[in-house]
N, C-alpha and C positions, 0 to 999 in steps of 0.2 A: 504494500500500500504506500502511496506517496505521502509526504509530510502534510499535505493539505486535506487529507481525508478527515472526516468528522468521526467522533467516537461512535455514534450509531452505525456509520458505514463500516468502521473497523470491526465492531461487534458482529454485524451481519456477515461480513466477509470471513471472520473467524469461525462462526458457526457453520458456514458453508464449507469451509476448509475441513473442519472436523467431520462433517457429514460425508464429504467426498472420501476422506481417508478411511472412514468406517466402511463405506461401500466397497472400496478397493480391497479392504482386508476381510470382506464378507462378515462384517460385524454389525449388530444393531446399533443405530445411532444413540439410542437411549442407554446403551451400556457404558458410555464414556461421559463423565461429568467434567464440567469446566470449573476450575478454581481460578478466579480473577485475582492475580497477584498485584495488590494495590499498594505495596510498600513504596514509599517516597511520593505517592500521589495523595492529594488532599481529600477531605471528606466530600467536597463538591463533585470530584470525579467519581468517587464511590457511589454517591447518590444518583449521579447521571446513569451509571451502568445498572444500578439496582432498578431504576425506573424502566429499563429495557427488559427486565425480567430476570437478571442475574441475582442469585442469592448468596453464593459462597465466595468469600474474600480471604486472601492470604496475606499475612503480615509477618515481617521479620524483625522489626525494630520495636521493642516493647513500648517505650514512652510515646513514640509517634503513634503507635496503634491505639493506645488507650485514649489519647486525645481524639483520634478519629472515630473510635467507637462511641465516645460520649457525644461528639458532634452529630453523628448520624442519629443517635437516640434523641437528641435535643431538637432535631430538625422537624419532628412531628410528622414526618412522612410515614404513611401507612405501608411500610415495606418490610419484607422479611430479610434478616441478615443471619448468616452462619459464618462465624469468625474462626479462621484456622491460623494457628501460630506455626510458622514454617522455618523459623530461624534457629540458630544455635541458642541453647538455653544455659544461662548461668544459674548456679544454685540460688543466689540471692534474688532471682527474678521469678522463681516458681510460683509464689503465692498469687500475684496478680494474674499470671497466666492461667493458673488453676481456677481463679475466680471469674475471669472475664471472657475466656474463650470457650468455644464449643468443641473444637478439635485441637490437638497438638500432633503435628506430623514429624517432629524432630526429636523424639525420645530415643536416646542412643546409649543410655547407661542406667544401671539399677538405681543409683542415688537419685537421679532426676525423676524416675518413675515413682519411687516411693514418696518423694517430696510432693509431687503433683497429687498423688492419691491422698496424702495426709491433709493437704491444703484445699482440696476440692470441697466447696460448701455442701453440707449434707442435703440441703433443699434443692440442689441442682441435679440434673441427670448425670450419669457417669460421663466423665471426660472421654471423648472418642480419641484414640491415639493410633499412630503408626510408628513402627520402628524405622529409624533412619539408618540405612546401611551404606557404608562407604565401599562401593565395589571397585572404585578406581585406585584405591590406596593412596589418594592424594593427602599429604599432610595438612593442606589448607582446608580440607573438607571435614565437616563433622560426620558422625555416623559410627556405629559399631562395625566390627569386621563381620564378614559373612559367617565366620565360625562362631561368633558370639551371639548371633541372632536367636538361636533356639533357646539358649539359657535365659536371655532377656525376655523372650516371649513367655517363658514359664513363670518368671517373676511377675510380670504384668497380670497374668491369669489369676494370681492369688490376691490381687488388689481390687476389691469390689467397686471402688470409686473410679476405676478406669475400665474402659472397654477397648480391647485390642481389635482394630479394624483391618490392619494390613501393613504394608511395607512402602516406604518412601526412599528414593535415592536421587542423587544429582550426579550422574556420571560425568567424566571429563568431557568438555566440549569437543566435538569432532564434526567436520563438514561431510564426511563420507557416510552415506546412509547405511552401508554394510557394517561399518564399525559402530555406528550408533546402535544398530539392531543387536550387534554382538554384546554390547554392554547392557542393553535393556534385557536381553535374554538371560544374563547372569542374575539380574534382579528378579526376573520372573521365576527363575529356578529356586531362589530363596523363598519366594512367596508360596510356590507350590509345595516346596518341602515342608513349610510350616503347616500348610493345609493338610498334607499327608500325615503330619504328626498329631493331627486332631484339633488344630485351631480353626475356629469358624471365621475366616477372613473374607472380606469382599472388596478390599481397596488396594489396588496396585497403583501408587502415585508416582508415575514417571511421565516425562515428556514436558517440554516447554516450547517457547515460541519457535525455535529453530529446528526442532526435531520431533514435533508431535506426530508426524506421519509414521516415523519409525517406531515411536512408542505405541501408537495404536496398533500397528502391525504385530507388536510383541505382547499385546494383551493389556495395555494400560486401561484402567477404569477411571482415572482422574488425571487431568492435564493441568499443570500449574503455569498459566500464561499471563505475562505482564505486558511486555512491549508491543506484541502484536495486537493487543487490545487497547492499552492506554496511550501508546505512542512512546517516543523516546523519553527515557527517564530523566528527571531533573537530577542535579548533583546529589550524590548520596549524603544523607545526614550523618552526623557523628553516630557511630553505633551506640545503641542505648539498651 
């Protein structure tokens, strides 16, 4: 899309792109959810997309996200919001994440899982969580190793305030669709191994703006898309 396209045009083009990729991969369009990654964009952008029918939004920077969540609530708009935390989690930030988010896709160690469970308010539904797995072995990426995934899943299964939904990963960027699919296939193998071990999973969170076709071909059920929807990101805020 060119830089002059409007947000509604980008949203329609993105949905059409997802539909096309599903058809090519012989998959039902409804089997793939869109998570609009709204980090670094303000509440007005979120509200604009929500008015188009989008409900799920992903955030990585906690303080920015809390301001945005409050602004959306204060807007008075009769819209549904499902907030996903998708960024690295510091131990001292677990309480507001447990209190304000519906999903956490970046659970990568036992300590974080236990803190989220302890701090989830009892009057709220269980926090929906995904294991973040680092399949690329990049030191700069969060995530447990593939070998650690089963043990972490077993811990989460003992925590009633959490519900394990699936696996999330951010493989190393690659322009080659074949190599994209190879990495996504490794994530899918972890997902199916956990299912075979008895975990009731329904969420394979892989695929972003530049590789969503490969992710859909490898079984993605949730795409995390930011720039293809919102446009070029403003400068990143200080990590919070």
